[in-house]
C-alpha positions in Angstrom: 21.1 -119.8 97.6 21.8 -117.2 99.9 19.3 -114.4 101.5 20.0 -111.4 103.4 16.8 -109.8 104.2 18.7 -106.3 104.7 20.3 -106.7 100.9 16.6 -107.3 99.5 15.2 -104.6 101.4 18.0 -102.0 100.0 17.3 -103.3 96.6 13.5 -103.2 96.8 13.7 -99.4 98.4 16.0 -98.6 95.4 13.4 -99.8 93.0 11.0 -98.4 94.6 12.5 -94.8 94.2 13.3 -95.2 90.4 9.6 -96.3 89.9 8.4 -93.0 91.2 10.9 -91.4 89.4 10.4 -93.0 86.0 6.7 -92.7 84.7 6.9 -95.1 82.5 6.4 -98.1 85.0 3.2 -96.4 86.3 2.0 -95.9 82.8 2.3 -99.7 82.1 1.0 -100.5 85.4 -1.8 -98.2 85.3 -2.8 -96.4 82.4 -2.2 -99.3 79.7 -4.1 -102.0 81.7 -7.2 -99.6 81.8 -6.9 -98.6 78.4 -6.5 -102.1 76.7 -9.9 -103.1 79.6 -11.9 -100.3 77.6 -10.9 -101.7 74.1 -11.7 -105.1 74.9 -14.8 -104.5 77.0 -16.6 -102.0 74.3 -14.8 -103.1 71.3 -14.9 -106.9 71.1 -18.4 -108.3 71.4 -19.9 -111.7 70.3 -23.2 -110.9 71.1 -25.3 -110.8 67.5 -26.6 -107.4 66.9 -27.7 -105.2 63.9 -26.6 -107.4 61.3 -27.3 -105.8 58.1 -30.0 -108.0 55.9 -32.2 -107.5 52.9 -35.6 -108.4 52.6 -37.6 -109.3 49.4 -41.3 -109.5 49.5 -42.4 -110.9 45.8 -46.3 -110.5 46.6 -47.2 -107.9 49.4 -50.1 -109.6 51.7 -51.0 -108.8 55.5 -49.0 -111.7 56.3 -46.1 -110.4 54.9 -46.1 -107.2 56.6 -46.6 -108.9 59.9 -43.9 -110.7 59.3 -41.7 -107.8 58.2 -42.4 -106.3 61.0 -41.2 -109.0 63.0 -38.2 -109.0 61.3 -37.8 -104.9 61.4 -38.4 -104.8 65.2 -35.7 -107.3 66.0 -32.7 -106.2 67.8 -30.9 -108.5 65.7 -31.2 -106.8 62.1 -31.1 -103.7 60.3 -33.3 -104.7 57.0 -33.1 -103.0 53.5 -36.3 -104.1 51.6 -36.7 -104.7 47.8 -39.0 -106.3 45.2 -36.5 -108.6 43.5 -33.6 -110.4 44.7 -31.3 -108.9 41.7 -31.9 -105.9 43.5 -30.0 -106.9 46.5 -27.7 -109.4 45.2 -24.6 -107.0 44.3 -24.8 -105.5 48.0 -24.6 -109.0 49.1 -21.8 -109.5 47.0 -20.3 -106.4 47.8 -20.3 -107.1 52.0 -22.8 -104.2 52.4 -25.4 -106.9 53.5 -24.8 -110.2 55.3 -27.8 -112.0 53.8 -31.0 -111.7 51.9 -34.6 -113.1 53.2 -36.9 -113.9 50.6 -40.5 -114.4 51.0 -41.8 -115.9 48.0 -45.2 -115.0 46.3 -47.1 -118.0 47.8 -45.8 -117.1 51.1 -49.5 -116.4 52.6 -50.7 -119.5 51.2 -47.9 -121.7 52.7 -47.5 -119.9 56.1 -49.4 -122.1 57.9 -48.5 -125.5 56.2 -46.3 -127.6 58.0 -44.9 -129.4 55.1 -42.4 -127.0 53.4 -41.2 -123.5 54.8 -41.7 -120.6 52.7 -38.9 -118.6 53.3 -35.6 -118.5 51.7 -32.4 -117.2 53.1 -29.3 -116.6 51.0 -26.5 -115.8 53.5 -22.7 -114.5 52.8 -20.7 -117.8 53.5 -17.4 -116.1 53.5 -17.7 -115.9 57.5 -19.3 -119.4 58.2 -20.2 -118.4 61.9 -22.1 -115.1 60.8 -23.9 -116.8 58.4 -25.0 -119.5 60.7 -25.9 -117.0 63.3 -28.1 -115.3 60.6 -29.7 -118.3 59.6 -30.6 -119.5 63.1 -32.1 -116.0 64.3 -33.8 -115.7 61.1 -35.2 -119.1 62.0 -36.0 -117.8 65.7 -37.9 -114.7 64.3 -40.1 -117.1 62.0 -41.1 -119.4 64.6 -42.1 -116.7 66.8 -44.0 -115.0 64.3 -45.6 -118.4 63.1 -46.4 -119.0 67.0 -47.9 -115.7 67.2 -49.9 -116.0 64.3 -51.5 -119.5 64.5 -52.7 -118.2 68.2 -54.2 -115.2 67.0 -56.1 -117.2 64.7 -57.0 -119.9 67.0 -55.1 -122.5 65.6 -53.7 -124.6 68.3 -49.4 -124.7 67.6 -48.0 -127.5 69.5 -44.7 -128.7 68.0 -43.7 -132.6 68.7 -40.8 -131.2 70.8 -40.4 -128.4 73.0 -37.1 -127.1 74.0 -36.7 -125.0 76.5 -32.9 -123.6 76.8 -31.1 -122.7 80.2 -27.7 -121.3 80.4 -25.7 -122.2 83.6 -23.9 -119.5 85.1 -24.5 -117.0 82.2 -28.1 -117.0 81.7 -28.0 -113.3 80.1 -25.9 -115.1 77.1 -23.6 -112.0 76.9 -20.4 -112.6 75.4 -19.3 -109.6 78.3 -19.5 -112.0 80.8 -16.7 -113.8 79.8 -15.1 -111.5 77.7 -14.0 -109.3 80.4 -12.5 -111.5 82.9 -10.8 -113.4 80.0 -9.3 -109.7 78.8 -8.1 -109.0 82.5 -6.2 -112.3 82.3 -4.6 -111.5 79.1 -3.8 -108.1 79.7 -2.1 -108.7 83.3 0.0 -111.5 81.3 1.3 -108.7 79.1 1.9 -105.8 82.0 3.1 -108.3 84.5 6.0 -109.4 81.7 6.6 -106.1 80.7 6.9 -104.8 84.2 10.0 -106.8 84.8 11.4 -107.5 81.5 12.8 -104.2 81.6 14.5 -104.5 85.2 17.4 -106.0 84.7 18.0 -105.3 80.9 17.8 -101.5 82.0 20.4 -102.2 84.5 23.1 -103.6 81.8 21.7 -100.5 79.3 22.6 -97.6 81.6 25.7 -99.3 83.1 24.5 -99.1 86.6 24.9 -103.4 86.6 28.7 -102.8 87.5 27.8 -101.0 90.3 25.3 -104.0 91.7 28.2 -106.8 90.7 30.3 -104.6 93.1 28.5 -105.7 96.2 27.9 -108.9 98.0 24.2 -109.3 96.6 23.3 -112.7 95.5 21.3 -113.8 92.4 18.0 -114.6 94.8 18.6 -111.4 96.6 18.9 -109.4 93.1 15.8 -110.7 91.5 13.6 -110.9 94.8 14.9 -107.4 95.3 13.7 -106.2 92.2 10.4 -108.4 92.1 9.0 -106.9 95.2 7.8 -103.2 93.7 6.8 -104.8 90.4 4.8 -107.2 92.4 3.0 -104.6 94.5 2.2 -102.6 91.6 1.1 -105.5 89.4 -1.5 -106.1 92.1 -2.6 -102.6 92.2 -2.7 -103.1 88.6 -5.1 -106.0 88.9 -7.3 -104.4 91.6 -8.0 -101.9 89.1 -9.0 -103.7 86.3 -11.1 -106.2 88.2 -12.8 -103.1 89.9 -13.3 -101.7 86.6 -14.7 -105.3 85.2 -17.2 -105.3 88.0 -18.3 -101.7 88.5 -18.4 -100.2 85.0 -18.7 -103.3 82.9 -21.3 -104.8 85.6 -19.9 -108.3 84.9 -21.1 -110.2 88.1 -18.8 -111.6 90.5 -19.7 -114.8 92.3 -16.8 -116.2 93.8 -14.6 -114.9 96.8 -12.4 -111.8 97.2 -9.9 -113.7 98.9 -9.6 -116.3 96.8 -9.2 -113.7 93.8 -6.3 -112.2 95.6 -4.5 -115.4 96.1 -5.1 -116.6 92.9 -3.8 -113.2 91.4 -1.0 -113.0 93.5 0.3 -116.4 92.2 -0.4 -115.5 88.4 1.4 -112.3 89.2 4.4 -114.2 90.5 4.5 -116.2 87.4 4.0 -113.5 85.0 6.7 -111.4 86.7 8.7 -114.7 86.8 8.6 -114.5 82.9 9.5 -111.1 82.7 12.4 -111.7 85.0 13.7 -114.5 82.7 13.2 -112.4 79.4 15.4 -109.5 81.4 18.3 -111.5 82.3 18.7 -112.9 78.9 18.6 -109.7 77.2 20.9 -106.5 77.5 18.4 -104.1 75.6 15.6 -102.8 76.8 13.8 -102.8 73.1 14.8 -106.2 72.8 13.3 -107.3 76.1 10.0 -105.5 75.4 9.7 -106.9 72.1 10.4 -110.8 73.5 7.8 -110.0 76.4 4.9 -109.1 73.7 5.8 -112.0 71.5 6.5 -114.6 74.3 3.5 -113.5 76.6 0.9 -111.6 75.0 0.5 -113.8 71.7 0.6 -117.2 73.3 -1.7 -115.7 75.9 -4.3 -114.6 73.3 -4.3 -117.5 71.0 -3.8 -120.7 73.5 -5.9 -119.3 76.4 -9.4 -120.2 75.9 -10.2 -116.5 75.3 -11.1 -116.2 71.9 -10.0 -119.7 70.3 -10.9 -122.7 71.7 -8.1 -124.7 72.0 -10.0 -128.4 71.9 -10.2 -127.4 68.4 -6.9 -127.2 67.8 -4.5 -129.8 66.1 -2.8 -131.6 69.1 0.8 -130.0 68.8 -1.3 -126.8 69.7 -2.9 -128.1 72.3 0.5 -129.1 73.9 1.7 -126.0 73.5 -1.2 -124.6 75.5 -0.2 -126.9 78.5 2.7 -124.2 79.2 0.8 -121.1 79.0 0.1 -119.6 82.0 -2.9 -117.2 81.0 -4.8 -120.3 80.0 -5.1 -121.2 83.8 -5.7 -117.5 84.6 -8.5 -117.3 82.2 -10.3 -120.4 83.6 -9.7 -119.2 87.0 -11.1 -115.7 86.4 -14.1 -116.8 84.6 -15.0 -119.3 87.1 -14.8 -116.9 89.8 -16.8 -114.3 88.2 -19.7 -116.5 86.6 -19.6 -119.5 88.5 -17.9 -119.0 92.1 -15.6 -121.0 94.1 -15.6 -124.0 92.2 -12.7 -125.6 94.2 -11.6 -128.2 91.6 -10.7 -125.9 88.9 -9.2 -123.1 91.0 -7.1 -125.0 93.2 -5.8 -127.3 90.2 -5.2 -124.1 88.1 -3.5 -122.0 90.9 -1.1 -125.2 91.6 -0.1 -125.4 87.8 0.3 -121.4 88.1 3.0 -121.5 90.9 4.7 -124.5 89.1 5.3 -122.7 86.0 6.4 -119.5 88.2 9.0 -121.6 90.1 10.3 -122.8 86.7 10.6 -119.6 85.4 12.3 -118.6 88.4 14.7 -121.1 89.0 15.5 -120.6 85.0 15.8 -117.1 85.8 18.4 -117.5 88.4 20.5 -119.9 86.5 20.8 -117.4 83.5 21.5 -114.2 85.7 24.9 -113.3 85.5 27.2 -112.1 88.3 30.2 -111.2 85.9 30.9 -109.1 83.3 31.8 -111.4 80.8 
């Protein structure tokens, strides 16, 4: 290991000029993360809205009309009505409807009795999560309607157990508030790996590595000199992404920007180190880009708790998640945005990220070739 700051600064200056002359790096660092963030922010949501369901009223009465109005005015459903279940079953089978709510002929007579529920809910079980959501929200609409009807008729409605729900850190129950910070981590994983995955491979592909090898530059100097400008470019990309998350998507940020900057720097070091490792083992930019997407983006997407719950996976897959850097950065960003500076979580995640980044760099230095053979 040897360092000469003059050689490192010289190589960093050369890389900076190459970045300015080659728009592909600026596109990857600026336009690609913003595009992906818009897609994740606007295109991915777990908030139940406007499910298409059918409503069958076998015997219209004032009570069925009141309940129908409650169902139609709910933001959860788009309601198609019918007089018989068979009229809507074909749409349920074809997927046009996600469920059917049936009000039997004796709905009004049994509505205020506590022995049985007079509503039948048929749901499409091909998507168990959506089916459970529809069932739960129909039940919520029913409970709200029943309470209002009993109160308007002067009947005391006091259930034996009163349940008051409170969501910590995300009281709006908005999936955007944890999906957007998580998507920033996923996007930065891919951007960081792509930025440096092409660096050394580009030198080999263009035949300029031979010129570098004729200089007295060492392995650490080569990697650090190439890393420095891309680190700054990655941090600019991080600032843009966080700014869009806060000011465009209105995700609350309850942590410290200093802590965010420090943890982002450690994560960028780790992500760029992964890209450098990929770049040193590949002499083709195309192969390096493909490897970076397969080894950075896909594991980050599946094993980071961004969409899929890691704790529900088989034990071997849970073990793989511990070496995925995005898992720790997703946890850090969601904590900073929604909970604040939770030291126990942030310090642990940051130390693990630093350790993984160090491993990436050590392996990258080991694999970096200083000869032509």
